[in-house]
BAVO-473967 format. One record per residue (C-alpha): x negated, y negated, z; residue in three letters; chain. Coordinates in Angstrom, 3 decimals, padded with zeros to 6 digits. Example, Ala and Ser with C-alpha at 12.3 -4.5 7.8 and 13.67 -1.06 7.14 Angstrom:
REM residues 2
ATOM      east     north        up    r  c
ATOM  -012.300   004.500   007.800  ALA  A
ATOM  -013.670   001.060   007.140  SER  A
This chain:
REM residues 383
ATOM      east     north        up    r  c
ATOM   004.801   000.503  -030.351  MET  A
ATOM   006.413  -002.556  -028.841  ASN  A
ATOM   004.582  -005.797  -029.640  LEU  A
ATOM   006.748  -008.561  -028.133  ILE  A
ATOM   004.504  -010.466  -025.723  PRO  A
ATOM   006.539  -013.640  -026.297  SER  A
ATOM   009.405  -012.072  -024.368  ALA  A
ATOM   007.339  -012.002  -021.205  LEU  A
ATOM   008.068  -014.821  -018.790  GLN  A
ATOM   005.166  -015.865  -016.545  ALA  A
ATOM   005.203  -017.961  -013.426  SER  A
ATOM   002.389  -018.845  -011.066  CYS  A
ATOM   003.498  -020.343  -007.785  SER  A
ATOM   003.575  -019.857  -004.054  SER  A
ATOM   007.316  -019.126  -004.070  SER  A
ATOM   008.747  -015.841  -002.755  PRO  A
ATOM   009.138  -012.962  -005.235  PRO  A
ATOM   012.494  -012.665  -006.993  PRO  A
ATOM   015.322  -010.401  -005.861  ASP  A
ATOM   015.265  -007.708  -008.494  TYR  A
ATOM   018.160  -005.804  -010.018  ALA  A
ATOM   019.515  -002.715  -008.347  SER  A
ATOM   018.383  -000.278  -011.036  GLU  A
ATOM   014.718  -000.823  -011.795  SER  A
ATOM   011.245   000.223  -010.756  LEU  A
ATOM   009.285  -002.410  -008.862  ARG  A
ATOM   005.646  -002.545  -007.854  PHE  A
ATOM   003.129  -004.988  -006.421  VAL  A
ATOM  -000.572  -005.458  -007.196  LEU  A
ATOM  -002.831  -007.176  -004.658  GLN  A
ATOM  -006.604  -007.340  -004.212  ASN  A
ATOM  -006.498  -007.042  -000.421  ILE  A
ATOM  -010.251  -007.512   000.288  ARG  A
ATOM  -010.188  -005.363   003.435  SER  A
ATOM  -007.093  -003.624   004.745  LEU  A
ATOM  -008.522  -003.995   008.255  ARG  A
ATOM  -008.472  -007.763   007.978  LYS  A
ATOM  -005.465  -008.528   005.794  ASN  A
ATOM  -002.859  -005.762   006.129  LEU  A
ATOM  -000.885  -007.665   008.792  ASP  A
ATOM  -000.786  -010.788   006.625  HIS  A
ATOM   000.256  -008.710   003.632  PHE  A
ATOM   003.104  -007.093   005.611  LEU  A
ATOM   004.493  -010.478   006.633  LEU  A
ATOM   005.750  -010.984   003.088  HIS  A
ATOM   007.869  -007.830   003.297  PHE  A
ATOM   010.014  -009.229   006.086  ASN  A
ATOM   011.653  -011.781   003.809  GLY  A
ATOM   012.374  -009.339   000.961  CYS  A
ATOM   015.864  -007.880   000.786  GLN  A
ATOM   014.715  -005.404  -001.877  THR  A
ATOM   011.417  -003.621  -001.304  LEU  A
ATOM   008.928  -002.525  -003.971  PRO  A
ATOM   008.786   001.161  -004.804  HIS  A
ATOM   004.996   001.104  -005.210  LEU  A
ATOM   002.192  -000.955  -003.662  LEU  A
ATOM  -001.185  -001.004  -005.420  PHE  A
ATOM  -004.029  -002.440  -003.318  LEU  A
ATOM  -007.634  -002.822  -004.495  THR  A
ATOM  -010.847  -003.547  -002.587  GLU  A
ATOM  -009.474  -001.863   000.531  THR  A
ATOM  -012.956  -001.398   002.063  TRP  A
ATOM  -011.873   001.697   003.991  LEU  A
ATOM  -013.819   004.731   005.092  TYR  A
ATOM  -012.131   008.128   004.920  SER  A
ATOM  -012.244   008.570   008.710  GLY  A
ATOM  -009.993   005.568   009.415  GLU  A
ATOM  -007.187   005.824   006.861  ILE  A
ATOM  -004.670   007.129   009.428  SER  A
ATOM  -004.651   003.670   011.080  HIS  A
ATOM  -003.242   001.888   008.015  PHE  A
ATOM   000.288   003.185   007.543  ASN  A
ATOM   003.358   001.201   006.472  ILE  A
ATOM   006.814   002.172   007.695  ASN  A
ATOM   008.890   004.055   005.088  ASN  A
ATOM   005.907   004.433   002.730  TYR  A
ATOM   003.542   007.335   002.088  THR  A
ATOM  -000.091   006.248   001.653  ALA  A
ATOM  -002.713   007.595  -000.749  PHE  A
ATOM  -006.221   006.202  -000.183  HIS  A
ATOM  -009.206   006.545  -002.510  HIS  A
ATOM  -012.226   005.892  -000.284  CYS  A
ATOM  -015.956   005.994  -000.909  ASN  A
ATOM  -018.066   006.310   002.223  ASP  A
ATOM  -021.274   005.320   000.433  LYS  A
ATOM  -020.632   001.583   000.180  TYR  A
ATOM  -018.570  -001.180   001.783  ARG  A
ATOM  -016.910  -002.707  -001.283  ALA  A
ATOM  -014.334  -000.995  -003.468  GLY  A
ATOM  -011.581   001.429  -002.623  GLY  A
ATOM  -008.006   001.726  -003.911  VAL  A
ATOM  -004.838   002.456  -001.921  SER  A
ATOM  -001.381   003.278  -003.239  VAL  A
ATOM   001.749   003.213  -001.057  TYR  A
ATOM   004.794   005.058  -002.433  VAL  A
ATOM   008.201   004.427  -000.887  HIS  A
ATOM   009.623   007.554   000.776  ASP  A
ATOM   012.699   007.428  -001.473  SER  A
ATOM   010.411   007.923  -004.495  LEU  A
ATOM   007.621   010.099  -003.122  VAL  A
ATOM   009.298   013.422  -004.018  SER  A
ATOM   009.303   012.315  -007.677  TYR  A
ATOM   005.641   011.284  -007.609  THR  A
ATOM   002.313   013.048  -008.146  SER  A
ATOM  -001.012   011.435  -007.253  THR  A
ATOM  -004.593   012.207  -008.315  THR  A
ATOM  -007.896   010.663  -007.188  PHE  A
ATOM  -010.363   010.222  -010.056  LEU  A
ATOM  -014.136   010.247  -009.583  GLU  A
ATOM  -015.742   007.897  -012.125  LEU  A
ATOM  -019.161   006.309  -012.268  MET  A
ATOM  -018.059   002.714  -012.823  SER  A
ATOM  -014.783   002.294  -010.920  PHE  A
ATOM  -012.567   003.742  -008.199  ASP  A
ATOM  -009.273   004.950  -009.624  CYS  A
ATOM  -005.976   006.502  -008.504  VAL  A
ATOM  -003.577   008.091  -010.996  HIS  A
ATOM   000.141   008.057  -010.112  VAL  A
ATOM   002.869   009.729  -012.169  LYS  A
ATOM   006.561   009.046  -011.487  VAL  A
ATOM   009.116   011.311  -013.201  CYS  A
ATOM   012.906   011.144  -013.029  LEU  A
ATOM   014.357   013.765  -015.329  GLY  A
ATOM   012.776   013.399  -018.754  ASP  A
ATOM   011.645   009.814  -018.127  TYR  A
ATOM   008.087   009.439  -016.781  CYS  A
ATOM   005.844   006.466  -016.077  VAL  A
ATOM   002.127   006.804  -015.375  GLU  A
ATOM  -000.097   004.362  -013.500  PHE  A
ATOM  -003.876   004.079  -013.333  PHE  A
ATOM  -004.986   001.652  -010.612  CYS  A
ATOM  -008.665   000.854  -010.200  GLY  A
ATOM  -011.451  -001.421  -009.049  TYR  A
ATOM  -014.625  -001.885  -011.132  ARG  A
ATOM  -017.988  -001.996  -009.365  PHE  A
ATOM  -020.206  -005.037  -009.871  HIS  A
ATOM  -023.408  -002.994  -009.807  PHE  A
ATOM  -022.521  -000.776  -012.813  VAL  A
ATOM  -023.148  -002.069  -016.322  SER  A
ATOM  -020.251  -003.243  -018.430  ILE  A
ATOM  -021.094  -000.685  -021.151  ASP  A
ATOM  -020.758   002.160  -018.648  THR  A
ATOM  -017.388   000.789  -017.572  PHE  A
ATOM  -016.153   000.541  -021.162  PHE  A
ATOM  -017.217   004.163  -021.781  ALA  A
ATOM  -015.469   005.447  -018.620  ASP  A
ATOM  -012.384   003.325  -019.293  PHE  A
ATOM  -012.040   004.531  -022.881  THR  A
ATOM  -012.651   008.220  -022.107  ASP  A
ATOM  -010.093   008.158  -019.285  LEU  A
ATOM  -007.271   006.518  -021.226  LEU  A
ATOM  -007.862   008.351  -024.499  GLU  A
ATOM  -007.042   011.550  -022.589  SER  A
ATOM  -003.709   010.072  -021.425  CYS  A
ATOM  -000.946   010.490  -024.001  HIS  A
ATOM   001.890   008.995  -021.962  SER  A
ATOM   004.087   006.610  -023.930  ARG  A
ATOM   005.010   004.750  -020.733  ASN  A
ATOM   001.785   003.656  -019.114  LEU  A
ATOM   000.508   000.944  -016.772  PHE  A
ATOM  -003.186   000.290  -016.201  VAL  A
ATOM  -003.755  -002.170  -013.396  LEU  A
ATOM  -006.420  -003.382  -010.999  GLY  A
ATOM  -009.355  -005.698  -010.523  ASP  A
ATOM  -011.726  -005.089  -013.427  TRP  A
ATOM  -013.977  -008.130  -012.742  ASN  A
ATOM  -013.451  -009.297  -016.332  LEU  A
ATOM  -012.090  -012.798  -016.839  ASP  A
ATOM  -009.802  -012.575  -019.876  ILE  A
ATOM  -009.361  -016.370  -019.855  LEU  A
ATOM  -012.909  -016.652  -021.254  THR  A
ATOM  -014.191  -015.710  -024.696  ASP  A
ATOM  -017.455  -013.783  -024.877  ASN  A
ATOM  -018.761  -010.504  -026.320  ASN  A
ATOM  -017.630  -008.432  -023.329  SER  A
ATOM  -014.080  -009.816  -023.425  ILE  A
ATOM  -013.829  -009.318  -027.185  ARG  A
ATOM  -014.998  -005.703  -026.787  THR  A
ATOM  -012.458  -005.220  -023.985  TYR  A
ATOM  -009.609  -006.572  -026.129  ARG  A
ATOM  -010.623  -004.305  -029.017  ASN  A
ATOM  -010.541  -001.279  -026.698  ILE  A
ATOM  -007.069  -002.217  -025.482  LEU  A
ATOM  -005.854  -002.601  -029.050  CYS  A
ATOM  -007.213   000.842  -029.977  SER  A
ATOM  -005.378   002.361  -026.990  LEU  A
ATOM  -002.095   000.612  -027.799  GLY  A
ATOM  -002.155  -001.392  -024.557  LEU  A
ATOM  -000.738  -004.884  -024.182  LEU  A
ATOM  -001.875  -007.469  -021.626  ILE  A
ATOM   001.120  -008.355  -019.471  LEU  A
ATOM  -000.056  -011.882  -018.607  TYR  A
ATOM  -002.972  -014.241  -019.147  GLU  A
ATOM  -002.629  -016.512  -016.137  GLU  A
ATOM  -005.076  -017.238  -013.282  PRO  A
ATOM  -004.941  -014.533  -010.601  THR  A
ATOM  -007.955  -015.693  -008.581  ARG  A
ATOM  -008.157  -019.359  -007.730  ILE  A
ATOM  -011.046  -020.865  -005.786  THR  A
ATOM  -012.420  -024.379  -005.412  ALA  A
ATOM  -014.874  -023.642  -008.241  GLU  A
ATOM  -012.881  -021.490  -010.682  SER  A
ATOM  -009.558  -020.191  -011.993  ARG  A
ATOM  -009.937  -016.688  -013.423  THR  A
ATOM  -007.766  -013.773  -014.507  CYS  A
ATOM  -009.591  -010.651  -013.306  ILE  A
ATOM  -006.601  -008.748  -011.881  ASP  A
ATOM  -005.086  -007.168  -014.969  HIS  A
ATOM  -001.865  -005.304  -015.685  ILE  A
ATOM  -001.858  -003.542  -019.042  LEU  A
ATOM   001.038  -001.527  -020.428  PHE  A
ATOM   002.611   000.344  -023.277  ARG  A
ATOM   006.262   001.359  -023.456  SER  A
ATOM   008.445   003.649  -025.536  SER  A
ATOM   011.513   001.564  -024.761  ASN  A
ATOM   011.913  -001.888  -026.264  ASN  A
ATOM   014.378  -002.739  -023.488  ASP  A
ATOM   011.876  -001.840  -020.773  ALA  A
ATOM   009.578  -004.838  -021.194  ILE  A
ATOM   008.209  -005.607  -017.709  PRO  A
ATOM   009.050  -008.854  -015.978  GLU  A
ATOM   006.492  -010.314  -013.607  PHE  A
ATOM   005.701  -013.183  -011.292  SER  A
ATOM   002.389  -014.315  -009.784  ILE  A
ATOM   002.356  -015.788  -006.275  HIS  A
ATOM  -000.346  -017.606  -004.349  ASP  A
ATOM   000.334  -016.402  -000.795  TYR  A
ATOM  -003.330  -016.893   000.230  ARG  A
ATOM  -003.515  -013.370   001.635  ILE  A
ATOM  -006.892  -013.435  -000.093  THR  A
ATOM  -008.183  -015.610  -002.924  ASP  A
ATOM  -006.433  -013.167  -005.287  HIS  A
ATOM  -002.763  -013.520  -006.233  ALA  A
ATOM   000.156  -011.344  -005.138  TYR  A
ATOM   001.619  -009.968  -008.379  ILE  A
ATOM   005.169  -008.563  -008.597  CYS  A
ATOM   006.359  -006.491  -011.560  VAL  A
ATOM   009.787  -005.105  -012.377  GLU  A
ATOM   010.401  -002.407  -014.965  LEU  A
ATOM   014.090  -002.456  -015.856  LYS  A
ATOM   016.134   000.350  -017.424  SER  A
ATOM   014.373   002.844  -015.169  PHE  A
ATOM   017.684   003.779  -013.543  TYR  A
ATOM   016.395   004.377  -010.074  PHE  A
ATOM   018.111   002.978  -007.011  ARG  A
ATOM   015.995   000.609  -004.917  PRO  A
ATOM   014.619   001.776  -001.587  PRO  A
ATOM   016.786   000.744   001.316  LYS  A
ATOM   015.288  -001.111   004.234  ARG  A
ATOM   015.410   001.538   006.933  LEU  A
ATOM   015.251   000.615   010.605  PRO  A
ATOM   011.918   001.480   012.247  PRO  A
ATOM   011.781   004.908   013.848  LYS  A
ATOM   010.350   005.771   017.219  ARG  A
ATOM   009.554   009.440   017.778  SER  A
ATOM   009.213   011.148   021.146  PHE  A
ATOM   007.857   014.638   021.818  ILE  A
ATOM   009.809   016.443   024.517  ARG  A
ATOM   009.257   019.827   026.209  ILE  A
ATOM   012.000   022.010   027.638  ASP  A
ATOM   010.230   022.755   030.918  TYR  A
ATOM   013.089   024.906   032.222  SER  A
ATOM   012.808   027.287   029.275  GLY  A
ATOM   009.014   027.168   029.443  LEU  A
ATOM   008.975   028.145   033.142  ARG  A
ATOM   011.428   030.961   032.439  HIS  A
ATOM   009.248   032.456   029.677  ASP  A
ATOM   006.032   032.081   031.685  LEU  A
ATOM   007.561   033.757   034.749  SER  A
ATOM   008.691   036.710   032.618  ASN  A
ATOM   005.335   037.126   030.888  GLU  A
ATOM   003.426   040.196   032.137  SER  A
ATOM  -000.036   038.873   031.108  TRP  A
ATOM  -001.177   042.513   030.625  ASP  A
ATOM  -003.253   041.647   027.548  ALA  A
ATOM  -005.287   039.226   029.640  ILE  A
ATOM  -005.653   041.410   032.774  TYR  A
ATOM  -007.070   044.361   030.849  ILE  A
ATOM  -009.581   042.225   028.955  GLU  A
ATOM  -013.108   042.855   030.263  GLU  A
ATOM  -014.800   039.853   028.624  ASP  A
ATOM  -014.116   036.628   030.553  CYS  A
ATOM  -014.395   034.313   027.541  ASP  A
ATOM  -012.059   036.438   025.438  THR  A
ATOM  -009.538   036.633   028.287  ALA  A
ATOM  -009.585   032.848   028.685  PHE  A
ATOM  -009.108   032.325   024.936  GLU  A
ATOM  -006.118   034.702   024.907  LYS  A
ATOM  -004.615   032.900   027.909  PHE  A
ATOM  -004.903   029.489   026.235  ILE  A
ATOM  -003.470   030.772   022.940  ASN  A
ATOM  -000.517   032.347   024.690  LEU  A
ATOM   000.159   029.229   026.766  LEU  A
ATOM   000.009   026.964   023.704  VAL  A
ATOM   002.360   029.297   021.818  ALA  A
ATOM   004.945   029.039   024.616  TYR  A
ATOM   004.603   025.240   024.739  ILE  A
ATOM   005.081   024.963   020.963  ASP  A
ATOM   008.135   027.194   021.246  LYS  A
ATOM   009.815   024.791   023.688  HIS  A
ATOM   008.627   021.544   022.079  LYS  A
ATOM   011.064   019.329   020.171  TYR  A
ATOM   011.083   015.825   018.660  THR  A
ATOM   013.559   013.002   019.285  ILE  A
ATOM   013.825   010.264   016.642  ASN  A
ATOM   015.386   006.969   017.715  ILE  A
ATOM   016.417   004.353   015.148  ASN  A
ATOM   016.424   000.848   016.530  SER  A
ATOM   016.119  -002.610   014.982  PRO  A
ATOM   014.287  -003.646   018.121  LYS  A
ATOM   011.458  -001.165   017.684  VAL  A
ATOM   008.322  -003.165   016.981  LYS  A
ATOM   006.144  -002.393   013.990  LEU  A
ATOM   002.947  -002.764   016.014  LYS  A
ATOM   002.274  -002.637   019.773  PRO  A
ATOM   000.689  -006.103   019.813  TRP  A
ATOM   003.894  -007.748   018.523  ILE  A
ATOM   005.517  -009.178   021.650  SER  A
ATOM   009.158  -010.263   021.968  ASP  A
ATOM   007.936  -013.838   021.560  TYR  A
ATOM   006.227  -012.986   018.244  LEU  A
ATOM   009.246  -010.958   017.160  LEU  A
ATOM   011.400  -014.069   017.546  ASN  A
ATOM   008.812  -016.038   015.562  LYS  A
ATOM   009.012  -013.501   012.729  ILE  A
ATOM   012.802  -013.757   012.696  ARG  A
ATOM   012.582  -017.547   012.559  PHE  A
ATOM   010.149  -017.268   009.654  LYS  A
ATOM   012.685  -015.053   007.875  ASN  A
ATOM   015.349  -017.748   008.371  LYS  A
ATOM   013.013  -020.330   006.843  LEU  A
ATOM   012.515  -017.994   003.910  TYR  A
ATOM   016.273  -017.655   003.378  GLN  A
ATOM   016.682  -021.451   003.443  LYS  A
ATOM   013.850  -021.870   000.975  PHE  A
ATOM   015.274  -019.160  -001.304  LYS  A
ATOM   018.620  -020.968  -001.435  ARG  A
ATOM   016.860  -024.198  -002.430  ASP  A
ATOM   013.534  -023.218  -004.092  PRO  A
ATOM   013.043  -026.672  -005.624  ASN  A
ATOM   012.862  -028.381  -002.243  SER  A
ATOM   009.217  -029.305  -001.502  PRO  A
ATOM   010.060  -029.832   002.189  THR  A
ATOM   011.498  -026.334   002.679  LYS  A
ATOM   008.683  -024.812   000.662  LYS  A
ATOM   006.015  -026.621   002.671  ARG  A
ATOM   007.649  -025.722   005.987  ARG  A
ATOM   007.975  -022.040   005.054  PHE  A
ATOM   004.341  -021.726   003.909  LEU  A
ATOM   002.993  -023.698   006.876  SER  A
ATOM   004.950  -021.623   009.385  TYR  A
ATOM   003.866  -018.375   007.694  THR  A
ATOM   000.216  -019.419   007.945  LYS  A
ATOM   000.534  -020.278   011.644  LYS  A
ATOM   002.363  -017.033   012.359  LEU  A
ATOM  -000.351  -015.020   010.618  SER  A
ATOM  -002.938  -016.676   012.856  HIS  A
ATOM  -000.882  -015.916   015.979  MET  A
ATOM  -000.478  -012.259   014.984  LEU  A
ATOM  -004.194  -011.948   014.367  LYS  A
ATOM  -005.030  -013.366   017.814  LEU  A
ATOM  -002.431  -011.136   019.475  SER  A
ATOM  -003.899  -008.066   017.792  LYS  A
ATOM  -007.454  -008.986   018.824  GLU  A
ATOM  -006.407  -009.637   022.431  ASN  A
ATOM  -004.456  -006.361   022.556  TYR  A
ATOM  -007.432  -004.229   021.582  TYR  A
ATOM  -009.848  -006.321   023.652  ARG  A
ATOM  -007.760  -005.701   026.776  SER  A
ATOM  -007.639  -001.950   026.089  ILE  A
ATOM  -011.366  -001.673   025.443  LEU  A
ATOM  -012.376  -003.792   028.441  SER  A
ATOM  -009.975  -002.059   030.826  GLY  A
ATOM  -010.788   001.541   029.942  SER  A
ATOM  -013.641   003.508   031.510  SER  A
ATOM  -012.675   006.734   029.746  ASN  A
ATOM  -014.693   007.132   026.506  PRO  A
ATOM  -012.270   009.767   025.205  ARG  A
ATOM  -009.341   007.334   025.377  LYS  A
ATOM  -011.407   004.586   023.749  VAL  A
ATOM  -012.164   006.765   020.731  TRP  A
ATOM  -008.430   007.524   020.336  LYS  A
ATOM  -007.585   003.833   019.881  ILE  A
């Protein structure tokens, strides 16, 4: 077991995350406190990153299972653990498409916390992740029992346990001492003990990343950033010596469905329709007709994918806002070249905040115009 916490370097700031090495595994932890409200703000911080994370772990997503298709991120595959019985809670994991074929994901049903299990394997080297969110309304003893039973059954030597457990490890009380004893019995180290939730009244560390590693050279490096996406920090972690190439920033794709109407007309004109004409039951005949027509359409349907740097991530992002995003990226690059400049730092953060507000208003106006201008209920429900 590796017990070298002194080798871990912590930083808590509002600076951009570091540019990581080319061969490593990177992931981000963020308590998002509603994907509906804060996903756009969260995505803004991707635009300035030359190297993207392989994995995104988001807690308190507040999603219902019927709406998860609306919260996709380009070049990532999403896995959402939703509970339709209550508003709070929920865990989402986004796996970069370059890594998804090496990844298996499981949703765990526990009494005291939502949890997603992710296993990444490259050859003989595997890393497992358990990401969760603990419920306030369940007793701490129930949580400790669930937590212990879950991790005692996991024998992986390379393990990360991360999430919002609603336990402030910067305090010292019976619950925290019990928690630390459990971690010790499981061979888990605490990656950092720095504030991850800062409010006007408190500074607490309730977003935890715990780990154990079989490789002394694979001690995680981390940084904690106050982007004000929520009152919880944006936490970046890099696991070196993983020997996996970083995901490339791919241009956005726009897909179009096309139908070869010439071929479709040819097949329909040569169809005898005998199976329909001889059918005595009207409903059965109609069903056969529809099935046959759909089969011919599917036969002549094809998809065109267009790669373009000008394709917008969201329909409410106008050309004006696109230019604003590019300008924000330039401010980021200037700040990255001179991170000790308070003027460049202040300008970058101020501009990012204003841009987030503009994107939020643009999104609200976009959907308001669609809803107010549509008299077709079917189209409204498709939005």
